[in-house]
C-alpha positions, -999 to +999 in steps of 0.1 A: -593-139+100-574-134+067-566-098+078-546-112+108-525-133+084-517-107+058-510-077+081-480-093+100-467-106+066-470-071+051-452-056+081-424-082+079-419-075+042-419-038+048-393-041+076-371-062+054-373-037+026-364-008+049-335-028+064-321-037+029-324-001+017-306+011+048-278-015+045-272-006+008-271+032+012-252+034+046-215+026+049-200+014+081-167+029+070-151+043+039-114+045+031-086+038+007-061+009+004-030+009-017-012-020-033-010-042-063-042-059-075-034-096-080-067-109-094-102-100-102-127-128-111-164-132-114-176-158-088-208-173-074-231-203-078-263-184-083-254-147-078-223-138-098-202-110-083-167-096-091-143-106-063-107-093-061-075-096-041-049-070-036-014-073-021-005-045+003+032-041+011+043-017+038+079-017+027+098-037+001+108-071+014+080-073+039+054-100+037+023-086+019-011-084+036-040-094+013-070-072+010-101-090-004-128-069-020-160-069-040-167-048-071-203-041-080-198-017-110-187-029-144-168+004-151-146-001-120-139-037-130-127-025-164-104+001-148-090-025-124-083-049-153-064-021-172-042-015-142-033-051-132+003-053-122+006-016-113+003+000-079-032+015-073-052+030-045-087+015-042-115+036-027-139+014-008-170+013+014-174-012+041-209-027+042-219-046+073-250-066+079-257-079+044-279-110+047-261-133+023-231-137+001-253-130-030-243-093-026-206-102-025-182-125-007-166-096+013-180-065+031-155-042+013-171-028-019-146-009-042-161+023-057-131+037-075-094+036-081-064+057-091-028+050-101-001+056-075+037+058-081+058+028-071+075+026-037+112+034-032+131+010-010+146+026+022+182+036+017+180+033-021+184+065-041+162+070-071+180+071-105+202+101-108+194+130-131+223+145-151+222+177-130+225+159-096+252+135-083+241+099-078+255+096-043+257+124-017+289+121+003+285+119+041+291+151+061+324+151+081+319+145+118+330+173+141+360+164+163+343+174+195+312+152+190+307+125+216+318+091+205+339+104+175+376+098+176+396+124+157+420+110+130+456+106+141+480+132+127+502+120+098+535+107+111+568+118+094+582+082+100+570+056+076+556+025+092+587+003+094+613+026+081+639+051+091+629+088+093+639+106+061+671+127+065+670+163+055+688+168+022+723+182+026+732+212+005+752+202-026+789+211-024 
């Protein structure tokens, strides 16, 4: 009779162990998100995990989208803390099917990061180097282009005056 109690329990524990090993080694998706890390903190009542928040901006002046993530490795946490306030690209793995928040509050686990140069606003030129002009003049429009009115020829008559008289030869 005891065999019938222990066998299903052993099968259940074995299935749970196989499921957990599968969930931890398999990634639903992997990718990269770029933005400014706003905070990283260690959270949790019983299981402490590193949780972070990154602001992703598509273009300057747009409302940022927040990317919430979990960090499991202490080395990556140190790198993130050294780059706070700078634009970074976070490499992540998405883990679906974790049984509790003890493994992290989010399903996005950051595995690495790298620094990324800051964005340039559209229409704003970068600082000029001494060899290049700061502003590039616009190209002149061709007179035959549709919707372009050619400039009027210069008139010999001043706008409210009398036309100039040719100088008479001195006598």
